[in-house]
Residue, then its C-alpha position, 0 to 999 in steps of 0.5 A: x464470491x468476491x464483490x466490490x461495494x462502493x458507497x458514496x454518501x450525500x457529502x461525497x465521502x466514499x467507502x470502498x469495500x472488498x467483500x468475500x462471501x458476505x465478509x468484509x476483508x478490505x475497506x478504504x475511505x476517501x473523505x471529500x473534505x480531506x485533500x490527499x496528495x499521495x501519488x501526485x507529481x510536482x515541480x517543486x522548489x527547494x527552500x532550505x537545505x538541512x546539512x545536519x539531517x542530510x535533507x531539505x524542505x521542498x515547496x510544492x505549492x500546497x501550503x506546508x513545505x514537504x520533506x525530502x531525504x538524501x536517499x530519496x534524491x540519489x539514484x534508486x538502487x536495487x537493494x538486493x544487489x546494492x547497499x544504499x547506505x554505502x552510496x549515501x555515506x559518500x554523498x552530501x545533500x549540499x552538493x546536490x540540493x540548492x535553495x531555489x533549485x527546481x526539483x521533480x518530486x512525487x508525494x510518498x506520504x501525506x502530511x499530518x497535523x505535525x509533519x509536512x508531506x514526504x516526497x521523493x525524486x523516485x517516481x513510481x507509476x503503478x499500472x495494472x500489472x507493473x509499476x514503472x520507475x523512470x531512471x531506475x535500472x532494475x527489474x523486481x518481481x513481487x515477493x508474493x509471486x512464489x512460483x519460480x517458473x512464473x517469476x522467470x517467465x515474467x522477468x523474461x517478458x519484461x527484459x525483452x520489453x523494458x524501455x531504456x532508462x527505466x525500472x519495472x516492478x512486476x505486480x502480483x496481478x501479472x500472474x498468468x497474464x499473457x506477454x501481450x497484456x504485460x507489454x501493453x501495460x508497460x507501453x501505457x505507463x511509458x506513454x504516461x511518463x513521457x507526457x509527465x516529463x514533457x509537462x514538467x519541462x514546460x513547468x520549471x519556470x512556474x515552480x512550484x507546480x502540479x504536473x500529474x494528479x494521482x487518480x481518485x481512490x476508486x480508480x486506484x483500488x479498482x486497478x488493484x482489485x479488478x484482476x483479483x477474481x472479482x465477480x460483481x461491483x455495486x455502486x450507488x452513484x451514477x457518475x461513479x457508475x459511468x467511470x467504473x463502466x469505462x474501466x471495466x471496458x478498458x480492462x475487458x473483464x467480465x464483471x457484473x456492474x450494478x447501480x443502486x442509485x441514491x441507496x445506502x449500500x451499508x445494509x448489504x451483508x450487514x456491512x454497517x455492523x462489520x464497519x463498526x467493529x473495525x473501529x473497536x480497540x478490542x477484538x474478541x477471539x473465538x476461543x475467548x481470548x482477545x487482542x487490543x490494537x493501539x495506533x501511535x504516530x511511530x508504530x502500531x502496538x497489538x497486545x494478545x490476552x487470554x481473556x476468558x479462555x482457561x484451556x484444558x491441558x497445561x499452561x504452555x498449550x493454553x498460551x499457544x492456542x490463544x497466540x495461534x488464534x490471535x495470529x490468524x485474527x491479527x493478519x485479518x485485522x491488518x488487512x481490514x484496517x489497512x495498518x501500515x508501518x512498524x507493528x509490534x505484537x505482544x504475544x502471551x509469553x511462550x517458553x518453548x522455542x518450537x511454539x514461537x517458530x510455529x506462531x511466526x509460521x501461522x502469521x506468515x501463512x495468513x499474511x499471504x492473503x494480504x495484497x500488501x507487502x509485509x515483513x516479519x522480523x521476528x521476536x526480540x529479546x523482550x519476546x515482542x514480535x516485530x513486523x512491518x506492513x505497507x499501506x495498500x494505498x501505496x504500490x504493491 
């Protein structure tokens, strides 16, 4: 059984947990003291144009200037049929971005202590079943929808109902949904975009200005999870309970909603202990081996070690068993910790090509449980496995 547990402490910090049969499988945190801008849409004002970097700094009125690259200003392309590098090749940032010019942008990545936020003119409005992309001209289906007949059905529905000058990403949650449900979702997103467009036109003189605030983390996560066979939602805050109740009514889902006011919900299923394990650098495997997870600004490095496991057959088989179990655990930890960006996995060296191929297949199979987009690049000449994963707080 899948449940969503939403714990809100006295400081209004929120922890949203997806639990399956008592096991924590996803966790998201919203710190009340940290202002998150990701997903917000602004009428910004270009401050500096950096021709050498083919980029510009944009003031959105949130303190630190944001960064935009030329590829995030040029029209969005379907990368399956077009080469974006070719389009960038023939363009120059100074011809399309001028200091003082107003520009409608969406925050794609929040700022850090060292860097300002990253913004783009490619607006994405995620709905329950689709993502709406104004001024795009293509339809993309989530790679996680593998059934060809279902992919074709969904594309046909969208093709008949896609608004003019808009692109659509069909989300995984659309599997098995009726044409009526999907069309309604597209219409709701079109209405939202038209409102944003109207507000932005009226705000150009006031740039920089906020024109659309992304919903809080609870609503965003619920929108993603509510169609994932969730049977129960437990929350300990009355105001949040009322908001969730409205979301359930809007979606017409049959989900049990429970309010346990003023209680800490971390004792349910021993969630406190499970949450503490996420903070550990070292994760033990059942066989006696372990993995270590180290995050840097550029990438996440995961190292696989044999630990206490000595095996019962030859060395190559021992190595394969540890690497196989590590692959299953790595897929689980990436989802649980919501690790995004470039990921490098240093497996114990395998001599046999067949074992490497099997390890990739085990990892790929276990990543199917992850709602986020992942890509396995493969082993490098140094026997390091390269892959990428998108943060779940971004669009699917």
